[in-house]
N, C-alpha and C positions, 0 to 999 in steps of 0.2 A: 273198426277198432279205434281210428282217430277220434271219432265222435265220443266214444266212451271215455278216452283219456281226457279230452277237453272238458267233458262234463265233470269228471272227478276233480280236475284242477280248479274249476269254477267253484265247486263246493268247498274246497280247502281254503280258497282265498277269501271267502265271505265269512266274517266272524259269526260264531254261534251266539245268539242272544241268550243272556242269563234269564232264569225264570222270573227274577224281580223286574228286569227290564221288560220282559214280555208282558208282565202284568201291569205295566204302566208305572212302576215305582222307580224314581230316579236313582241311579247307581251312585254310590259314594265315590268321590275322587280317589284314585289310587296314588300312592306315593311314588315319585319318580325314582330312577335308579340311584340318585345321589341324595334323596331326601329321606330322613328318618321317619319311621312309622309314628303316626300321631297317637298319643295315649288318650284313653277315654278320661274325660274330666270327672273328678269325684263328685258325688252328691254333696251339696252344702249341708254341714252338720251344725247343730246348735252350739254356740260358744260355751266352753266350760265355765261354770259359775255364773252364767248370765241369768238375770231375772226374767220372768215371763213377759213383763211389759217391755223389756228391752228387745225381745225377739218379735213382738207383735207391734207392727208399725201403725195399727189402727187404734192403739191405746196410748194414752199419755199419762205419766205419773202425776199425782197431786202433790204439789210442792207447798210446804207450809214452813213458817218461820217461828222459832221459839227463842226467847231471850233468857239468859241465865245471869242473874244479878245477885248482889250481896256485898258484904263488907270486904275490906282489904284482907287478902290472905286466907279467904274462907274456902277456897278450892275450886273456883270457877274454871281456871285454866286446866286443872286436873280433870274436871268433869268433862269438858269438851274433848280433851285428848283421849280419855278412856273410851269414849263411845264413837268417835269419828271413824268412818270407813275410808276416808281419804286422809292424806297428810294434812293435819290441821294447820290453818293459818294462825300464827301467833305473833303478837307485836310486843315481845318481851324486851325489857331494857334492864341493864344492870343497876342495882340500887347503889347509891353513893352516900357519903356522909352528909350531903346537902339535904337529904330527906329524913335524917335522924329525928329532928324535932317535929316532923309531920306524920311519919309512918310508924305506928307502934308495932314493934316486933317481939313483944313480950311473949305472946302465945305461939309465934312462929319464928324462933330465933335462927333457924337454918334457911330461911327464905333469902335468896340472893337476887332474884329478878322480880319485876312487876309488870303487869299489863298496862301499856300506855295508850292503847287505842281500842282493840277488841280481840277476841278469839273467835275463830270460825271453824265449824266442822259440819259434816253431813252424815246422816244415817238413813238407810232405807228400811222402812217398817211395812210389813204386810204387802210385800211385792210392789204395790203401786202407790205407796205413801212415802214421800221423801221429806225428812225433817232437816231444815237448815238451822243449826244451833249457833247462836251468837252469844258470846260471853262479854259482859260489860266490864270496863275498868272499875276498880273499887274505890280509889281515892277520890275525895271530894273535888279536887282540882280538875278531874276528868269527867265530871258529871254532865258537862255541857254536851257530851256526845250521846247521851241516853236518848234524847228526842229523835235522833236519826236512827239509832239502832232498833228502837221499838216500833218504828213505822212499818206497818204491814204485818206485824206479829199477831198470832192467834192467842198467845198467852205467854206467861213468864214463870220462871222458877226462881224463888228467892232462897238462896243457900244461907244457912244459919249455923253458927258455931255456939254451942251452949255455954262456952266459957265467956263469950262476949255477945250476948244476944242483942245488945243495944246497937251493934254495928249494922244490923239488917233493918232497923227502923226506917232509915231514909228510903230504902227500896220499897218497903211495904207502903209507906206514905205516897211514894211516887205512883205506884200501880193502882192504888186506891183512888188517887186523884184523877188519873187518866182513864179509869174504868176498864183496864185490861185484866182479864182473868188471870189468876196466878195461884200457885201452890207454894207451900213452905217445905223445903227439904233440909232436914238437919243432917249435916255432914258429920258423922260420928268419928272423931279422932281417937286413935289408940291412947290408952291411959287416962281417958276422961270418963266421967260418970255418964252412964246411959240413962236418959229420961224417956218416959212414955210420951207419945205424940200429944195426948190431951194435956199433959203438964206443960209442954212447950206452947200449945195453943193458948193456955191460960196466961202464961208469962208474957206472950206477945199480944194478947187480947185481940186475936184475929177472929173473924166471923166463923160461926160453926159450919158454914157451907164451904169453907176453904180447906182443902185437904192438907194434912200435915203428915209427912212421911219421914222415916229414919233411914238413911242410906249411907253408902260409902262411895265417895267420888272417885276412888281408885279402881273400883271394880265395875267392869262393863255391864254385867247383868243387873247390878244395882242401879246404875245410871239409866239403863233401858227401862226398867220398871218405873223409875221416876218420870221419864219422858212419857210413858204410856199413861200414867196418872194425870199428867198435865194435859195430854190430848183429850182424855176422857172428860176432864173438868171443863176444858174449853168447849167441847161439844155440848155439854149440859148447859153452860152459860150462854152459848150462842149456837143453837141447833141448826140454824140456817147456814 
């Protein structure tokens, strides 16, 4: 009788191995009496609104630079602001009476500020193509910055106002002299006469292979179409 009891006691004191342990699978550590149960970690999900190339670390976006130039008050800052997916960098300064003899506000009487260095914005096109858009200052006294702003650019957009086409001649001459591909974008202001692109081309005497588009710098879709025209023209001019 004693031997039966001792055998039963020995069996009860030895822990019964779980099937997983018996199969050679290490058991998960159990929480102690004062430790909370560990929650299972959630599976990583794709970030909301993320682009494909942002989630794939083996891919890198192609970054390109485009310059937006033109005369004073033609809409360069508005152009950059309308299309940028980030808060645009703007170097705006209040206009004072000291510039009355230099800056002509006849066509833009409500303009209160002016760009004194540059405008900068960014837009992502076609998932892995990122455009960095730089707006140049329009006044002649700031033209010395253009050489730095155009360095590394694939092309330029010359904004034009049909009420004062002569204001964009310096930009046209500059890009012609440096050999940078460019297009002409006519910023159509409300209340002004609308001209056909070929009429503007003839007035500016630009080459037939230079695209001329009519657009509205306040509207994002119009600015995006203009940028796409610039990229396509740059690829045709420099396919490599």
